[in-house]
C-alpha positions in Angstrom: -12.6 3.5 -26.3 -11.8 -0.2 -26.3 -13.2 -2.5 -29.1 -14.0 -6.0 -28.0 -12.5 -8.9 -29.8 -9.1 -7.3 -30.4 -6.4 -10.0 -30.4 -4.2 -8.3 -27.8 -6.8 -6.7 -25.6 -6.8 -9.5 -23.0 -3.0 -9.2 -22.6 -3.1 -5.6 -21.4 -2.0 -5.2 -17.8 -5.0 -4.2 -15.7 -3.0 -1.8 -13.5 -2.4 0.3 -16.6 -6.0 0.7 -17.6 -7.6 3.6 -15.7 -9.9 5.3 -18.2 -12.9 3.9 -16.3 -11.8 6.0 -13.3 -11.7 9.4 -15.1 -12.8 12.4 -13.0 -16.3 13.9 -13.7 -16.4 16.1 -16.8 -16.1 19.8 -16.2 -14.1 22.8 -17.6 -11.2 24.8 -16.3 -13.5 27.7 -15.9 -15.7 25.5 -13.6 -12.7 24.8 -11.5 -11.6 28.4 -11.3 -15.1 29.6 -10.4 -15.4 27.1 -7.6 -12.1 28.2 -6.1 -13.1 31.9 -6.3 -16.4 31.2 -4.6 -14.7 29.2 -1.8 -11.8 31.5 -1.0 -12.3 35.0 -2.6 -9.9 36.8 -0.2 -7.0 34.4 -0.4 -4.0 35.4 -2.4 -4.1 33.8 -5.9 -0.9 35.4 -7.4 2.1 37.1 -5.8 5.2 38.0 -7.7 6.7 40.1 -4.9 5.7 43.5 -6.4 2.0 42.7 -7.0 -0.5 40.4 -5.3 -4.1 39.6 -6.3 -6.6 37.8 -4.2 -8.9 35.3 -6.0 -11.7 37.9 -6.1 -9.3 40.5 -7.6 -7.9 37.9 -10.0 -11.4 37.0 -11.2 -12.2 40.7 -11.6 -9.1 41.5 -13.6 -9.4 38.3 -15.8 -13.1 39.1 -16.4 -12.2 42.5 -17.6 -9.8 40.9 -20.1 -12.6 38.5 -21.2 -15.1 41.3 -21.8 -12.5 43.3 -23.8 -11.8 40.3 -25.9 -15.4 39.7 -26.6 -15.9 43.4 -27.5 -12.9 43.0 -29.9 -14.7 40.2 -31.7 -13.3 37.1 -30.0 -15.9 34.4 -29.6 -16.2 31.1 -27.8 -14.0 28.5 -29.6 -11.6 31.1 -31.0 -7.8 31.0 -30.3 -6.0 34.0 -28.8 -2.2 34.4 -28.7 -0.4 35.4 -25.6 3.0 37.1 -25.6 3.5 38.8 -22.2 6.7 39.1 -20.2 7.4 36.1 -17.9 7.1 36.6 -14.2 4.5 39.3 -14.4 1.0 39.1 -12.9 -0.3 40.3 -16.3 0.7 37.1 -18.0 -1.5 35.0 -15.8 -4.4 37.5 -15.9 -4.2 37.3 -19.7 -4.3 33.5 -19.7 -7.3 33.4 -17.3 -9.1 36.1 -19.2 -8.8 34.2 -22.4 -10.2 31.1 -20.8 -13.1 33.1 -19.2 -13.8 34.5 -22.7 -14.3 30.9 -23.9 -11.3 31.0 -26.2 -8.1 28.9 -26.1 -4.8 30.6 -25.3 -1.8 30.1 -27.6 1.4 31.0 -25.7 4.7 32.3 -27.0 7.5 33.1 -24.7 8.2 36.8 -24.7 11.9 36.0 -25.1 11.3 33.8 -28.2 12.3 35.3 -31.6 9.6 37.1 -33.6 9.9 34.4 -36.3 8.8 31.8 -33.8 5.8 34.0 -32.8 4.8 34.5 -36.4 4.9 30.8 -37.1 3.0 29.8 -34.0 0.3 32.5 -34.4 -0.2 31.8 -38.1 -0.4 28.1 -37.7 -3.0 28.5 -34.8 -5.0 31.1 -36.8 -5.4 33.3 -33.7 -8.1 35.8 -33.7 -6.3 38.3 -31.4 -3.1 38.6 -29.4 -2.6 39.8 -25.8 0.8 41.4 -25.3 2.5 43.4 -22.6 0.4 45.7 -20.4 -2.6 43.6 -21.4 -2.9 45.3 -24.9 -5.2 43.4 -27.2 -4.3 43.4 -30.9 -7.0 42.5 -33.5 -7.6 43.1 -37.2 -8.9 46.6 -37.8 -12.3 45.3 -39.0 -13.1 44.3 -35.5 -12.6 47.5 -33.6 -14.0 47.4 -30.1 -16.0 50.4 -28.9 -13.9 53.0 -27.2 -10.5 51.8 -28.4 -7.9 53.6 -30.4 -5.6 52.5 -33.2 -2.3 53.2 -31.5 0.6 50.8 -31.8 0.5 47.9 -29.5 3.3 47.3 -27.0 6.3 45.1 -27.6 5.6 41.6 -28.6 2.7 42.3 -31.0 4.9 42.3 -34.0 5.2 38.6 -34.0 2.2 37.8 -36.3 1.6 38.0 -40.0 -1.8 36.3 -40.0 -4.8 36.5 -37.8 -8.1 34.8 -38.4 -11.0 37.1 -39.1 -13.5 36.7 -36.2 -16.4 37.1 -38.6 -15.3 34.2 -40.8 -13.6 31.9 -38.3 -15.0 28.4 -38.5 -14.5 27.8 -34.8 -16.5 30.9 -33.7 -20.1 29.8 -34.4 -20.5 26.3 -33.0 -23.5 25.7 -30.8 -23.4 27.7 -27.6 -26.1 29.3 -25.6 -26.9 32.8 -27.1 -24.7 35.4 -25.5 -22.8 32.8 -23.4 -19.0 33.3 -23.0 -18.6 30.0 -21.1 -16.6 27.2 -23.0 -18.0 23.7 -23.3 -16.1 20.5 -22.6 -15.1 20.1 -26.2 -13.7 23.7 -26.6 -10.0 24.0 -26.6 -8.3 25.4 -23.5 -4.8 25.9 -24.9 -2.7 25.2 -27.9 1.0 24.6 -27.3 3.5 24.0 -30.1 6.2 21.3 -29.8 9.4 20.8 -31.8 8.9 19.2 -35.2 11.3 16.8 -37.0 10.7 18.5 -40.4 11.7 22.0 -39.0 8.1 23.1 -38.5 6.6 23.2 -35.0 3.5 21.1 -34.3 0.5 22.6 -32.7 -1.3 20.5 -30.0 -4.8 21.5 -28.9 -6.0 20.4 -25.5 -9.7 20.7 -24.7 -11.3 21.7 -21.4 -12.3 18.1 -20.9 -8.7 17.0 -21.3 -7.3 19.8 -19.1 -9.8 19.6 -16.2 -9.5 15.8 -16.1 -5.7 16.2 -15.7 -6.1 18.8 -13.0 -8.6 16.7 -11.1 -6.7 13.4 -11.6 -3.5 14.9 -10.0 -5.6 15.8 -6.9 -5.9 12.1 -6.3 -2.1 11.6 -6.5 -0.3 14.2 -4.4 -0.4 14.8 -0.7 -3.4 12.7 0.1 -2.7 12.9 3.9 -2.4 16.7 3.9 -3.8 18.0 0.6 -2.7 21.2 -1.1 -4.8 24.2 0.1 -4.9 27.7 1.3 -1.5 28.7 2.6 0.5 26.7 0.1 2.7 28.7 -2.3 3.5 27.2 -5.7 6.5 28.3 -7.7 5.9 29.3 -11.3 9.3 29.2 -13.0 8.6 27.5 -16.4 7.8 29.3 -19.6 4.1 29.3 -20.4 5.1 28.0 -23.9 6.1 24.8 -22.1 3.1 22.6 -21.2 4.4 21.8 -17.7 3.6 25.5 -16.8 -0.1 24.4 -16.9 0.6 22.1 -14.0 2.2 24.9 -12.0 -0.8 27.2 -12.5 -3.4 24.7 -11.6 -1.6 23.2 -8.7 -2.4 26.6 -7.2 -5.7 27.6 -8.7 -7.6 24.4 -8.1 -6.9 24.4 -4.3 -6.9 28.0 -3.3 -3.1 28.1 -3.1 -1.0 31.1 -4.2 1.0 31.1 -7.5 4.4 32.7 -7.0 6.1 33.6 -10.4 9.9 33.5 -10.3 11.9 36.2 -12.0 13.2 34.9 -15.3 16.8 36.0 -14.5 16.8 33.8 -11.5 15.4 30.8 -13.4 18.1 31.2 -16.0 20.9 31.3 -13.4 19.5 28.2 -11.7 21.6 28.4 -8.5 20.2 31.7 -7.4 16.7 30.3 -7.4 17.4 28.4 -4.3 17.6 31.4 -1.9 14.5 32.8 -3.7 12.5 29.7 -2.8 13.3 30.2 0.9 12.6 33.9 0.9 9.2 33.4 -0.7 8.1 30.6 1.5 7.5 28.3 -1.5 6.0 24.9 -0.4 5.2 23.3 -3.8 7.6 23.0 -6.8 7.1 21.4 -10.2 10.2 21.6 -12.4 12.8 19.7 -14.3 15.6 17.6 -12.6 18.3 19.7 -14.2 17.2 22.8 -12.3 16.6 21.0 -9.0 20.1 19.5 -9.1 21.5 23.1 -8.9 19.8 23.9 -5.6 21.3 23.2 -2.1 19.2 20.8 0.0 18.4 23.5 2.5 16.7 25.6 -0.2 13.9 22.9 -0.2 13.5 22.9 3.6 9.9 24.2 3.4 9.0 22.4 0.2 6.5 19.6 1.0 5.7 18.6 -2.6 8.4 18.3 -5.3 7.3 17.2 -8.8 9.9 16.5 -11.4 9.3 15.7 -15.1 10.3 16.6 -18.6 13.5 14.6 -18.5 15.0 11.6 -16.9 15.6 11.9 -13.1 19.0 10.6 -11.9 18.8 8.0 -9.1 21.2 9.9 -7.0 19.0 13.1 -7.2 16.0 11.1 -6.0 17.9 9.7 -3.1 19.1 13.2 -2.0 15.7 14.8 -2.3 13.3 12.3 -0.8 12.5 12.9 2.9 9.8 11.7 5.3 8.3 15.2 5.3 8.4 15.8 1.6 6.7 14.0 -1.3 8.9 13.7 -4.4 7.3 12.5 -7.6 8.7 11.6 -11.0 6.1 12.2 -13.7 6.0 11.5 -17.4 3.7 12.7 -20.2 3.9 14.2 -23.7 2.1 17.4 -24.6 -0.1 15.2 -26.8 -1.5 13.5 -23.8 -2.2 16.6 -21.7 1.0 17.3 -19.6 1.2 14.1 -17.4 0.1 10.6 -18.2 1.7 8.7 -15.3 3.8 9.2 -12.2 5.7 7.5 -9.4 6.5 8.6 -5.9 10.2 8.5 -5.3 11.5 7.1 -2.0 15.3 7.2 -2.7 15.4 3.4 -2.9 15.2 1.2 -6.0 15.0 2.3 -9.6 13.5 5.6 -10.7 10.2 4.8 -12.4 7.7 6.9 -14.4 5.1 4.9 -12.6 1.4 4.1 -13.2 -1.3 6.0 -15.1 -3.4 8.9 -13.8 -7.1 8.1 -13.3 -8.6 8.5 -16.7 -5.5 7.5 -18.7 -4.7 4.1 -20.3 -1.2 2.9 -21.0 0.0 0.0 -23.2 3.5 -1.3 -24.1 3.6 -3.0 -27.5 6.2 -4.6 -29.7 7.0 -3.9 -33.3 3.8 -5.7 -34.4 1.6 -3.7 -32.1 1.0 -6.6 -29.7 1.2 -6.1 -25.9 4.5 -7.3 -24.4 4.8 -9.5 -21.4 5.7 -8.2 -18.0 9.4 -7.5 -17.8 9.7 -6.9 -21.5 10.2 -3.6 -23.3 8.4 -1.9 -26.1 6.9 1.4 -27.3 4.6 3.2 -24.9 1.0 3.8 -26.3 -1.3 6.2 -24.5 -5.1 6.3 -24.5 -7.9 7.7 -22.4 -9.4 11.0 -21.5 -6.1 12.9 -21.8 -5.7 12.5 -25.5 -5.3 15.9 -27.2 -5.1 16.4 -31.0 -2.8 18.0 -33.6 -4.0 21.0 -35.5 -2.7 19.4 -38.6 -5.3 16.8 -39.6 -2.8 14.6 -41.4 -0.4 14.5 -38.5 -3.3 13.9 -36.1 -4.5 10.9 -38.2 -1.0 9.5 -38.2 -0.1 9.8 -34.6 -3.6 9.2 -33.1 -4.6 6.3 -35.4 -6.6 3.4 -34.0 -4.7 0.4 -32.5 -6.7 -2.5 -33.7 -4.3 -5.0 -32.1 -5.3 -3.8 -28.6 -8.8 -2.6 -29.5 -8.3 1.1 -29.0 -10.2 3.4 -31.3 -7.8 6.3 -30.8 -4.2 6.0 -29.4 -1.1 8.1 -29.2 2.1 6.5 -30.3 4.7 8.2 -28.0 7.9 6.9 -29.6 9.3 6.3 -26.1 10.7 2.9 -25.1 9.7 1.6 -21.6 9.9 -1.6 -19.7 6.6 -3.0 -18.3 6.7 -3.9 -14.7 3.9 -4.2 -12.1 5.4 -1.6 -9.8 5.5 1.0 -12.6 7.1 1.7 -16.0 10.8 2.1 -16.4 11.8 4.7 -19.0 14.5 3.4 -21.4 14.9 6.1 -24.0 13.7 7.2 -27.5 13.2 5.2 -30.6 14.2 8.2 -32.7 16.5 11.4 -32.6 14.2 13.3 -30.3 16.0 14.6 -27.2 15.2 16.5 -24.0 17.2 19.5 -22.8 16.0 21.3 -19.7 12.7 19.6 -20.0 12.0 20.8 -23.5 11.3 18.2 -26.2 13.6 18.9 -29.2 13.7 17.3 -32.6 17.3 17.3 -33.7 16.1 17.5 -37.2 14.6 20.9 -36.5 18.0 22.2 -35.3 19.7 20.7 -38.4 17.2 22.6 -40.6 17.8 25.8 -38.8 21.6 25.5 -39.0 21.4 24.8 -42.7 19.7 28.1 -43.3 22.8 30.0 -42.2 24.9 31.7 -44.9 27.8 29.6 -46.0 26.7 26.5 -44.2 26.7 23.3 -46.3 26.2 20.7 -43.7 25.0 20.6 -40.1 24.3 18.3 -37.2 23.0 19.0 -33.7 23.7 17.0 -30.5 23.3 17.1 -26.8 26.5 17.2 -24.8 27.2 17.5 -21.1 29.6 20.1 -19.5 32.1 19.2 -16.8 29.5 20.2 -14.3 27.0 17.7 -15.8 24.7 20.4 -17.4 23.2 19.3 -20.7 23.7 21.8 -23.6 22.7 21.8 -27.2 25.6 21.9 -29.6 25.6 22.5 -33.3 28.3 21.2 -35.7 28.6 22.8 -39.1 30.6 22.5 -42.3 31.1 25.7 -44.3 31.9 26.7 -47.9 35.3 27.6 -49.1 36.2 31.1 -48.0 33.6 31.2 -45.2 35.3 31.8 -41.9 34.5 29.2 -39.3 33.9 31.8 -36.7 31.2 33.5 -38.8 29.3 30.2 -39.0 29.6 29.7 -35.3 28.3 33.2 -34.5 25.5 32.8 -36.9 24.5 29.4 -35.4 23.9 31.0 -32.0 20.9 32.8 -33.6 19.6 29.8 -35.4 19.3 27.1 -32.8 16.0 26.1 -31.5 14.7 27.3 -28.2 15.6 24.6 -25.8 15.0 25.9 -22.3 16.1 28.8 -20.2 18.5 26.5 -18.4 20.0 24.9 -21.5 22.9 26.4 -23.3 23.4 26.7 -27.1 26.8 26.2 -28.6 27.9 26.0 -32.3 31.2 24.7 -33.5 32.6 24.2 -37.0 33.6 20.6 -37.4 33.1 17.4 -39.3 29.3 16.8 -39.5 29.5 14.0 -42.0 27.4 11.4 -40.2 24.3 11.3 -38.0 26.3 9.1 -35.6 28.1 12.2 -34.6 25.1 13.0 -32.4 26.2 10.3 -30.0 29.9 9.8 -30.6 31.5 13.2 -31.2 33.1 14.6 -28.0 32.2 18.0 -26.7 34.2 20.5 -28.9 36.8 22.6 -27.1 37.7 24.9 -30.0 36.8 25.7 -33.6 38.5 23.6 -36.2 38.6 23.5 -40.0 35.6 21.9 -41.7 35.4 19.7 -44.8 34.0 21.3 -47.8 31.7 18.5 -49.0 28.1 18.6 -48.1 27.0 15.6 -46.0 24.6 13.2 -47.8 22.1 13.4 -44.9 21.9 17.2 -44.8 18.6 18.7 -45.8 17.2 22.2 -46.1 14.1 23.6 -44.4 11.7 26.4 -45.0 11.7 27.4 -41.4 14.3 28.2 -38.7 14.1 29.4 -35.1 16.7 31.6 -33.6 17.6 30.8 -30.0 16.9 33.1 -27.1 19.7 35.4 -26.0 22.3 34.1 -23.6 21.4 34.3 -20.0 22.7 37.3 -18.0 25.7 37.0 -15.8 24.9 35.2 -12.5 24.6 37.5 -9.5 26.4 36.5 -6.3 24.2 38.5 -4.0 21.3 36.9 -2.2 18.1 38.0 -3.9 15.5 39.9 -1.9 12.1 38.3 -1.6 10.3 38.2 -4.9 12.9 40.4 -6.5 15.7 39.7 -9.1 19.2 40.9 -8.3 19.7 41.6 -11.9 17.8 44.4 -13.6 15.2 43.0 -16.0 15.9 43.6 -19.6 13.4 44.2 -22.4 14.2 41.8 -25.3 12.4 44.1 -27.7 14.0 47.4 -26.5 16.5 47.4 -29.4 14.2 46.1 -32.1 12.5 48.2 -34.7 9.0 49.6 -34.1 6.3 47.0 -34.3 5.0 46.4 -37.8 1.3 47.0 -38.0 0.4 44.4 -40.6 1.8 41.7 -42.9 0.9 40.6 -46.4 -1.1 37.3 -46.1 -2.9 37.0 -49.4 -1.5 34.6 -51.9 1.8 34.1 -50.2 3.4 34.2 -46.8 5.5 37.2 -47.5 6.5 39.0 -44.3 6.7 42.4 -46.0 4.7 45.0 -44.0 1.5 46.2 -45.5 -0.7 49.2 -44.7 -3.4 47.1 -43.0 -4.2 48.8 -39.8 -4.4 47.0 -36.4 -6.6 47.7 -33.5 -5.1 47.8 -30.1 -7.2 47.6 -26.9 -5.2 48.8 -23.9 -6.3 47.5 -20.5 -5.1 48.6 -17.2 -2.3 46.4 -16.0 -3.2 43.6 -13.6 -1.1 45.5 -11.0 -3.9 48.0 -11.1 -6.3 45.8 -9.2 -4.0 44.8 -6.3 -5.4 45.7 -2.9 -2.2 44.7 -1.2 -0.8 47.2 1.3 2.6 48.8 0.7 4.2 46.6 3.4 3.5 43.4 1.3 5.6 40.3 1.3 8.8 40.9 -0.5 8.6 44.7 -0.3 9.7 47.2 2.3 7.0 49.6 3.4 6.4 52.2 0.7 8.8 50.5 -1.7 6.3 48.9 -4.0 6.9 50.0 -7.6 4.4 52.5 -8.9 2.5 51.2 -11.9 1.9 53.5 -14.7 -1.9 54.1 -15.1 -3.5 54.1 -18.5 -6.6 55.8 -17.1 -7.9 59.3 -17.9 -10.3 59.7 -15.0 -9.4 60.0 -11.3 -11.7 60.0 -8.3 -11.6 59.1 -4.7 -12.6 55.7 -3.7 -14.1 54.9 -0.2 -11.5 53.1 1.9 -11.0 52.0 5.5 -9.2 54.4 7.8 -5.4 54.5 7.2 -3.2 52.7 9.6 0.5 52.8 10.3 1.2 50.0 7.8 -1.2 51.1 5.1 -1.4 54.4 3.4 -4.7 55.7 2.1 -4.9 54.8 -1.6 -6.3 56.7 -4.5 -8.3 54.7 -7.0 -8.2 55.5 -10.7 -10.7 54.0 -13.1 -9.3 52.9 -16.4 -11.6 53.2 -19.4 -11.5 50.1 -21.6 -13.7 49.0 -24.5 -16.8 48.4 -22.5 -18.7 50.4 -20.0 -19.4 47.2 -18.1 -15.7 46.3 -18.0 -13.5 48.4 -15.7 -10.4 47.8 -13.8 -9.3 49.7 -10.7 -5.8 51.0 -10.1 -4.4 51.7 -6.6 -1.1 53.5 -6.2 0.5 54.8 -3.0 0.7 58.6 -3.1 
């Protein structure tokens, strides 16, 4: 990727040029197949109520892949995912989409429908997988054996789906009949916050993703590598790219992914006892969340990876032990999750470290020339991890060549760092972008959302800290004459951007007359009267994103293994019935039309669990009974029953292909 003769190429620090050490090219499907072949009977996913071995996981995901193919999804297409967090079905859906050769486009189940519509439209998804593994596609692509019943909650988040028959990504060269993706096919598309009020879609190819997964295997736990018996916490939203790290820290090595209940993740403190109860040994999360846990909650954790936001030095000092590796990682979504990392010892400054094998890093001044060691500048990223924007104009702008250092394609991060031989030191941002709970947020996007509220004439968003040190996102608004301040404040709670399950959202009426208020205005304690003049910096936006609901009240009881002490809530339970179609021709009106949708109902992933009733996290006989979608029941040969395992009955669920069947076991 380097062009010879560039004026600053010779000044680049050799320790930061690792593209020549990139892992061998392969796809995520290659990695998964290898793990399944090596340890088929080892647990792959365990959420306390349902457990799948790698063989069962492969079987369930392959069923989803076949159903997607029968529904018209082809290699290179994009498929939306909107399944409840913490469920086994969520990860079966993701793997099924990958096995189908498509890219998954995740939207958190708790995100507003408006966010889902925007994301799925911008990505031009061909289908959507929602709760209970229901597949929704345009009616022109009905899979054999499916009905036209309404899909489950979560499917009403789209107003545009690409037609599989005309999708430009569906017909690039692949072996006839092959569902396997190539290196250049996209693995996932994740949307980040946009300064103009519109989220930016970032597409990561299988080559990017597999290189990241393999490069991390050369960093962590080299003396005692991750393997069978390790249990990896999955606590991040799949709409957050760090969730990809969680998943593949398990699936590359034969470890078990352990999804955490969303209610516990939101509470923060209650997640500590859950880690102990579930024997979690590997955690990848944000420093804000780790800071809430007592030290003894991490007693069994031998690898702790932090990223997404700055790590306080005192936290690093408290967490680093001789028996636990603690890493601080850095990487934008545009460079495939992680670009560099540093092991923390509790001594010295907290660095973001050196690049992964396959990644190149450069620190440049305002003229694009490399800075000398000890100087600061903007971080530029190159190498095998470079993804791309779905928007060609945005891609050409942010990934333009860097002729001063001889790079044909480079990502301008906007982050300021200091170049040192031991590793980079993060200094901050060169713009208004902030991090809350690990989520990257453009304050301009929040401003635009606030300005869409009735009666609001000016708005500003800022990050503040509570007395406990927790970062929260605060919105300040000015309102029109006669508009009660409280009304604006209540409306703002539904218009703030999704920050993170751990980040609060607060809106106050106050003086928002200057962008400097982002950094100088103290945390508001009460509502106050607002000026009537519209700030000169205010701007309107055609798009806004309501925030997710406030987290439930924290439970004081110790959670049982794998279970939440708070009853799960369905964010769609009070919403209207899903709309079956939206007008898309000529305008982006969200008015419902009569276009029919096809829904393909698969048996839930809980159906293929072979785990006995006395599984980890459940008392004997207490495992929840999944609701079968099958119509045919027959006995299945099983081993003689024992005192700890009741004889199961297997139901075969018919789905859109005679070759694609999932088995359901329930304790009678």
